[in-house]
C-alpha positions in Angstrom: 38.5 -65.2 -13.5 42.1 -64.1 -13.2 43.1 -61.8 -10.3 44.2 -59.0 -12.6 40.8 -59.1 -14.3 39.0 -58.7 -11.0 41.1 -55.7 -10.1 40.5 -54.1 -13.5 36.7 -54.5 -13.2 36.8 -53.3 -9.6 38.7 -50.2 -10.8 36.2 -49.5 -13.6 33.2 -49.9 -11.3 34.9 -47.5 -8.8 35.6 -45.1 -11.5 32.1 -45.3 -12.8 30.6 -44.7 -9.3 32.9 -41.7 -8.8 31.9 -40.3 -12.2 28.3 -40.7 -11.4 28.8 -39.1 -8.0 30.6 -36.0 -9.6 27.9 -35.8 -12.2 25.3 -35.8 -9.5 27.1 -33.0 -7.6 27.3 -31.0 -10.9 23.6 -31.5 -11.7 22.6 -30.6 -8.1 24.7 -27.4 -8.4 23.2 -26.6 -11.7 19.7 -27.2 -10.4 20.3 -25.0 -7.4 22.0 -22.4 -9.5 19.0 -22.5 -12.0 16.6 -22.2 -9.0 18.5 -19.6 -7.3 19.0 -17.1 -10.1 16.8 -14.1 -9.5 15.9 -10.8 -10.8 13.6 -8.3 -9.2 10.1 -7.7 -10.2 8.7 -4.5 -11.5 7.9 -2.1 -8.5 4.7 -3.2 -6.6 2.9 -0.1 -5.3 0.9 0.0 -2.1 -1.9 2.1 -3.4 -2.3 5.5 -1.8 0.7 5.4 0.4 3.5 6.5 -1.9 5.4 3.3 -1.1 6.7 0.8 -3.8 8.8 -2.3 -3.3 9.9 -5.3 -5.4 10.0 -9.0 -4.9 12.0 -11.7 -6.8 10.7 -12.4 -10.2 10.7 -15.7 -12.2 8.9 -19.0 -12.4 10.8 -20.3 -9.4 9.0 -17.9 -7.1 5.5 -18.3 -6.0 3.5 -15.3 -4.9 1.4 -16.0 -1.7 -0.7 -13.0 -2.2 -1.6 -11.1 -5.5 -0.2 -7.7 -4.5 -0.5 -6.2 -1.0 -3.1 -7.8 1.2 -4.7 -5.9 4.2 -5.5 -7.6 7.5 -5.2 -6.9 11.1 -3.9 -3.3 10.7 -1.1 -4.1 8.3 -0.5 -4.7 4.6 1.6 -7.7 3.6 3.2 -8.9 0.3 4.7 -12.4 0.4 6.3 -15.0 -1.8 8.5 -18.1 -1.5 11.0 -20.2 -3.5 11.5 -24.0 -3.1 15.2 -24.6 -3.9 15.2 -28.3 -3.2 13.3 -30.8 -0.9 15.1 -29.4 2.1 15.9 -25.8 1.1 13.6 -22.9 0.7 13.5 -19.1 0.9 10.3 -17.2 2.1 10.0 -13.5 2.3 7.4 -11.0 3.4 7.1 -7.2 3.2 4.9 -5.7 6.0 3.5 -2.2 6.3 2.1 -1.3 9.7 -0.7 1.3 10.1 0.0 1.7 13.8 3.2 3.1 15.4 5.3 0.5 17.2 5.9 0.7 20.9 9.2 -1.3 20.5 12.6 -0.2 19.2 14.1 -2.0 16.2 16.4 -3.9 18.6 13.5 -5.0 20.7 11.6 -6.2 17.7 14.7 -8.3 16.5 15.0 -9.9 20.0 11.2 -10.7 19.9 11.7 -12.4 16.3 14.7 -14.4 17.8 12.6 -15.6 20.7 9.8 -16.7 18.5 12.1 -19.1 16.5 14.2 -20.0 19.6 17.3 -18.4 18.0 19.8 -15.7 18.7 20.6 -12.3 17.0 24.0 -12.9 15.4 24.4 -9.3 14.1 22.6 -6.0 13.7 23.5 -3.2 11.4 22.1 0.1 10.3 22.7 1.1 6.6 21.1 3.2 3.9 19.7 1.1 1.0 18.4 3.2 -1.9 16.1 5.9 -0.6 15.7 4.6 3.0 17.7 3.9 6.0 17.1 0.3 7.4 18.0 -1.3 10.7 18.6 -4.9 10.0 19.6 -8.2 11.8 20.5 -11.8 11.1 19.0 -14.4 13.4 20.1 -18.0 13.6 18.2 -20.9 15.0 18.4 -24.7 14.5 15.6 -24.7 12.0 15.9 -21.4 10.1 17.9 -18.3 9.5 16.1 -15.0 9.5 17.0 -11.7 8.0 14.9 -8.8 9.3 15.0 -5.2 8.2 12.9 -2.3 9.4 12.6 1.4 8.7 10.2 4.2 9.8 8.9 6.0 6.7 8.8 9.8 6.6 5.1 9.7 7.4 5.7 7.8 10.6 4.5 4.4 9.4 6.7 1.3 9.7 7.9 -0.9 6.8 9.7 -4.3 7.5 11.1 -7.0 5.4 11.4 -10.5 6.8 13.3 -13.2 4.9 13.5 -16.8 6.2 15.9 -19.3 4.8 16.5 -23.0 5.6 19.0 -25.5 3.9 21.5 -24.5 1.3 22.0 -21.2 -0.3 22.5 -18.8 2.6 24.6 -16.5 0.5 21.8 -16.2 -2.1 19.3 -15.5 0.7 21.4 -12.6 2.1 21.9 -11.2 -1.5 18.2 -11.2 -2.1 17.5 -9.6 1.2 19.7 -6.6 0.6 18.7 -6.2 -3.0 15.1 -6.1 -1.8 15.8 -3.4 0.8 17.4 -1.3 -1.9 14.2 -1.7 -4.1 12.0 0.2 -1.5 11.0 3.7 -2.6 8.8 6.3 -1.0 7.2 9.3 -2.7 6.2 12.0 -0.1 3.6 13.4 -2.5 0.9 10.8 -2.0 -2.9 10.5 -1.2 -2.1 9.5 2.4 -0.1 12.6 3.1 -2.8 14.7 1.5 -5.4 12.8 3.5 -3.7 13.4 6.8 -3.6 17.2 6.2 -7.1 17.0 4.9 -8.3 15.5 8.2 -6.4 18.1 10.2 -8.3 20.8 8.5 -11.6 18.9 8.5 -11.6 18.3 12.3 -11.1 22.0 12.9 -13.8 23.2 10.4 -16.5 20.6 10.2 -19.0 22.1 12.7 -19.6 24.9 10.3 -21.0 22.3 7.8 -23.7 21.3 10.3 -27.1 23.1 10.3 -27.9 24.9 13.6 -30.2 22.0 14.7 -28.1 19.4 13.1 -29.7 17.0 10.6 -31.3 13.6 10.4 -31.3 11.4 7.2 -33.3 8.3 6.3 -32.2 5.8 3.6 -33.8 2.8 1.9 -31.5 -0.1 1.2 -32.1 -1.9 -2.1 -30.6 -5.0 -3.7 -29.4 -5.2 -7.3 -33.0 -6.0 -8.5 -34.4 -2.8 -6.9 -36.1 -4.6 -4.1 -36.2 -3.0 -0.6 -34.1 -5.2 1.8 -33.7 -2.7 4.7 -33.2 0.9 5.9 -30.8 3.1 7.6 -31.2 6.3 9.6 -28.6 8.5 11.1 -28.3 11.9 12.7 -25.6 14.3 13.8 -26.1 17.3 16.1 -23.9 20.0 17.6 -24.5 21.2 21.1 -22.7 24.6 21.6 -21.8 25.7 25.1 -20.2 29.0 26.1 -18.2 27.2 28.8 -16.2 25.4 26.1 -18.1 22.2 26.7 -19.4 22.0 23.2 -20.1 18.5 22.0 -20.9 16.5 18.9 -23.5 13.7 19.2 -24.8 11.1 16.7 -27.1 8.2 16.6 -27.9 5.7 14.0 -30.0 2.6 13.3 -29.6 0.1 10.4 -31.5 -3.0 9.4 -30.9 -5.2 6.4 -32.0 -8.7 5.3 -30.0 -10.5 2.6 -31.7 -13.8 1.8 -31.7 -15.9 5.0 -29.6 -13.4 7.0 -31.1 -10.5 9.0 -28.8 -7.9 10.6 -29.4 -4.9 12.8 -27.2 -2.3 14.3 -27.8 0.6 16.7 -25.1 3.2 17.4 -24.7 6.0 19.8 -21.8 8.4 19.6 -20.7 11.4 21.8 -17.5 13.4 21.4 -15.9 16.7 22.1 -15.8 19.0 19.0 -12.1 18.5 18.2 -12.8 14.6 18.0 -9.9 14.0 20.4 -12.1 12.3 23.0 -15.2 10.3 22.5 -17.4 7.4 23.6 -19.1 5.1 21.0 -21.5 2.3 21.8 -22.8 -0.1 19.1 -25.1 -2.9 19.4 -25.0 -5.4 16.6 -27.4 -8.3 16.3 -28.3 -11.2 14.1 -32.0 -11.3 14.4 -32.4 -14.9 13.2 -30.2 -16.2 16.1 -31.5 -13.5 18.5 -27.9 -12.7 19.5 -26.7 -9.2 20.2 -23.1 -8.2 20.3 -22.2 -4.8 21.9 -18.9 -3.0 21.1 -17.6 -0.1 23.2 -15.1 2.3 21.7 -13.5 5.0 23.7 -10.8 7.6 22.8 -9.0 9.2 25.6 -5.4 10.5 26.1 -4.5 9.5 22.6 -5.4 5.9 23.1 -8.2 4.1 21.3 -9.8 1.3 23.5 -12.1 -1.2 21.9 -14.1 -3.8 24.1 -15.9 -6.5 22.4 -17.1 -9.9 23.9 -15.1 -9.1 27.0 -11.9 -8.8 25.0 -10.2 -5.4 25.4 -7.8 -4.0 22.9 -5.9 -0.7 22.9 -4.1 1.0 20.1 -2.6 4.4 19.5 -5.0 6.9 17.8 -3.1 8.7 14.9 -3.7 11.7 12.9 -4.9 9.5 10.0 -7.9 8.1 11.8 -11.6 9.2 11.6 -14.7 7.6 13.2 -17.1 6.1 10.6 -19.7 8.4 12.1 -18.2 11.3 10.3 -17.3 9.6 7.0 -20.0 10.9 4.8 -19.5 14.4 6.1 -15.8 14.1 5.5 -16.4 12.9 1.9 -18.7 16.0 1.3 -15.9 18.2 2.6 -13.4 16.5 0.3 -15.6 17.2 -2.7 -15.6 21.0 -1.7 -11.9 21.0 -1.6 -9.4 21.2 -4.5 -8.0 17.7 -3.9 -8.3 14.9 -6.4 -7.6 11.9 -4.1 -7.0 11.4 -0.4 -6.4 8.5 1.8 -7.2 8.0 5.5 -8.1 5.4 8.1 -11.8 4.8 9.0 -12.6 3.5 12.5 -15.6 1.1 11.9 -18.3 0.6 14.4 -17.0 -2.8 15.3 -13.6 -1.4 16.2 -11.7 -2.4 13.1 -9.6 0.1 11.3 -10.1 0.3 7.5 -7.9 2.4 5.2 -9.9 4.2 2.6 -9.0 6.0 -0.7 -11.5 8.7 -1.8 -11.4 10.1 -5.3 -13.6 12.4 -7.4 -15.8 10.8 -10.0 -18.2 12.2 -12.5 -22.0 12.2 -12.0 -23.6 10.0 -14.7 -25.3 12.1 -17.4 -28.3 9.9 -17.3 -28.7 9.9 -13.6 -32.2 10.6 -12.3 -30.8 11.8 -9.0 -30.3 15.6 -8.5 -26.6 14.9 -7.6 -24.1 17.7 -7.9 -21.0 15.8 -7.0 -19.8 12.3 -6.6 -16.9 10.4 -5.0 -15.5 6.9 -5.5 -14.3 5.1 -2.4 -12.2 2.1 -2.0 -12.2 0.5 1.5 -9.7 -2.2 2.5 -10.6 -4.9 4.9 -11.0 -8.6 5.2 -13.0 -8.2 2.0 -12.3 -5.2 -0.1 -15.3 -2.8 -0.7 -16.0 0.0 -3.1 -18.6 2.7 -3.0 -19.8 5.4 -5.3 -21.4 8.3 -3.3 -23.6 10.9 -4.7 -24.3 14.3 -2.9 -26.8 17.1 -3.5 -26.2 20.8 -3.7 -26.2 21.1 0.2 -23.5 18.4 0.5 -25.7 15.8 1.9 -25.6 12.2 0.8 -28.3 11.3 -1.8 -27.4 7.8 -2.7 -24.6 5.2 -2.5 -23.8 2.1 -4.6 -21.8 -0.5 -2.7 -19.8 -3.4 -4.1 -18.2 -6.0 -1.9 -19.1 -9.4 -0.6 -22.6 -8.4 -1.7 -24.0 -5.5 -3.7 -26.7 -3.1 -2.7 -27.4 0.6 -2.7 -28.7 3.3 -0.4 -31.3 5.8 -1.5 -32.4 8.8 0.6 -36.1 8.7 1.6 -38.3 10.0 4.4 -39.2 8.8 7.9 -42.7 8.1 6.7 -41.6 5.9 3.9 -39.3 3.9 6.2 -42.2 3.3 8.7 -44.6 2.4 6.0 -42.2 -0.5 5.1 -40.8 -1.3 8.5 -43.5 -0.4 11.1 -42.1 -2.8 13.6 -39.1 -0.5 14.0 -41.1 2.5 15.4 -40.0 2.0 18.9 -36.3 1.9 18.0 -36.4 4.9 15.8 -38.2 6.9 18.6 -35.4 5.9 21.0 -32.9 7.3 18.7 -34.8 10.6 18.4 -35.4 10.9 22.1 -31.6 10.5 22.5 -31.0 13.3 20.2 -33.5 15.7 22.0 -31.9 14.9 25.3 -28.4 15.7 24.0 -29.6 19.1 22.5 -30.9 20.3 25.9 
């Protein structure tokens, strides 16, 4: 082959390689552009709170959770986009029930420490309706954008966006667009619930009979078979020396299939519910294991001790011990409110936000119910209740839907002991506690 022919072919091969390289770059750029185009979703509401936010919309974005998910005292909404094999964007909205003990700057430093990075910049700026503090954090593995604001009701909202690989300009654009999407409506069930609890805590003793009251309930499964019982009581000990107290005791037993569960609860509080001691013993009867939980409120701090693990959180105006939940729902039904939201402290120390609304009493109901409420409780597994009350604002019956379905029907002490005579000693212990506190 002549030398000129070799050079000509070598030039063509080189040109073809260069052309393929350029086409590859163009295709890669088009792919990234296609994947990185974004628009915002319709507002996603956090039910009951007055808050709504958006996330990026489109087939390229994968939602990690279907709407806001509640766990460990916070609601989260998250999604991600895989731009290429080595480029991705992840983001997460977080709504905290509990106030933060750290400033925004301290939280940014903690985020940087967690990824072994540094805070490159911090700013404070108004986006849409809300003022956010935000920061950019760089590390070898990831770039983080973090924004945080304290909502008018005192709760904290944050947005965390993580980026790796190409497309940093896109990540920052998405971050700021999302901050601007956050909106807060002050007229919401949580705000109404906070005001409702304030009034309830100052007036509920008037709802109690002079000698308090005790209730017994039969627990039935969806087939109408009796699977357990519950007894609870609440009393009021008035003292002229301003040492008035509220005390309560309860006992629950249920057997679902191969699982048998029992719980005994003792509660003692001042009348304002600003200081209390609460002891609960929960047991799995099949394994003969008993797990005590100690909950104490003092000086505005809620301390929970369980299995030698002690946790402490700030007690807020939105919180109410589960002991008073039925009484609070009865008070709500006497009010002129349609829907409220507040946080229930459960007997195991968890905090569960609850939305309470009025519902109609079924026309074909055989119960002498005068009013009814629907309750949605957030937790590791969402739960809903329909609660029916008589003319004296005492709970008649409740239908529960969650990981399992069952109902409570009010009955008598004699009926409970006829079905569960082996529980006589425990029931008497509860009654003796009540008599002792009344003296």
